N, C-alpha and C positions, 0 to 999 in steps of 0.2 A: 631524677630519681636516684639516690645511691642504694646500693645493696651490700648488705655485710657478705663477706666471703663465707663459704660453710667451715664450719670447725673441721679441722683436719689434723695431722701430725705436727703442724708448725704452730699450733696455739699453746699458750701454757696449760698445762695438765691440772693445776689447780684452780684457776680464776677464768680459764678459758678466754684469755684475751689474745689479740693476734701479736705478732711482732713488732708490730708499729705502735701499739697502744701500750700505755702504763700499766702495770699490773694493780688489780684492785686492791683496797684495803683489806687487811687480813690474809691475802695470799701469802702463802709460805715462801714464795719466791720474791715477794717485794722487797725492796732495799730498806734497812733498818736504819734510822737515823738516830738513834738513842745516843745521849751523851756519854762518853767514856770518861771515867775519871783516872787521870793521869797524875801519879804521885809527883810531889813537888820533890826537886832534888835534894832539899834540905831534909825531907822526910825520910829518904832513903839512905842519906850518907850521914854518918857520924864518926867524922874522922878528922881530929884537929890539923893533921900534919898535911895531908893531901886535899882535903877538901873541907876548909875550916867553914863553921857556919854562917859566920859573918860575909861570907863570900857567896853563900849557897841559898841566903834567905831572900834573894831579891824576888819581887812578886811575878817577875816574868818566868821564874825557875831556871833562869840561865845562870851558869855559873861566871863569875867575874872574869876569870882567867881565859875563858871561850871568846872574849871580847878583846882583852887587853894583849895577848899575844901576838896581835897583829898590828901592834903600834910600836912605835920607839919606845923607849925607857921612860922619858918624861911624860910623855901623852899616856902610856899605860899607867904609870902611877898615880896620875891625876884622876883618870878615870877610876882607878881602884878606891882611892880616898873618896870620891863622890859615891861610888857604889854603895860602899860600906857605911856611909855616913850616918852614925847613930846605933849603927848595928853590934859593933864591937864593943861598945860602952856607950854609955848615955851623952857622950860629948861629942855632937855632931859639928860643933864649931871647930872644934880642933881639927878634925878630919877634913873640913872644908877649907881650913887655912893651910893644911899640908898641901890639899890639891892646889890650890892658889899658888904655892910656893913652886910646886912642879910646872904648872903652866907658866909662870914668871920665867922660870929657867928657860923653857922651851922657847919662850919670846925672845929671850936674850941671844940663844944660840942663832936663831932665824934672822935676827936683825944685826949681827955682826957684819 
């Protein structure tokens, strides 16, 4: 037979749960897990020099340079062109060809 400890100063003042129990629904001290809306980077920045929209409109909300600055020049540019493919203009094929050009150049460098 288990007994519930008497309510004392260590219990929640709102829902009367003990420290080892979860707060009851509706308790003012229960954690809230409501969804927080985080604005996309492209919605908060409109700066064509420092934060061009075709680099900030990625669905992840990450700006391209946050990734590419950790790469060498050719790989960073290849990722940049893939990242923005079709965002700067409607010609995604041109962007992908440019990305391939940088990947080919990096392959040449590595195989010399």
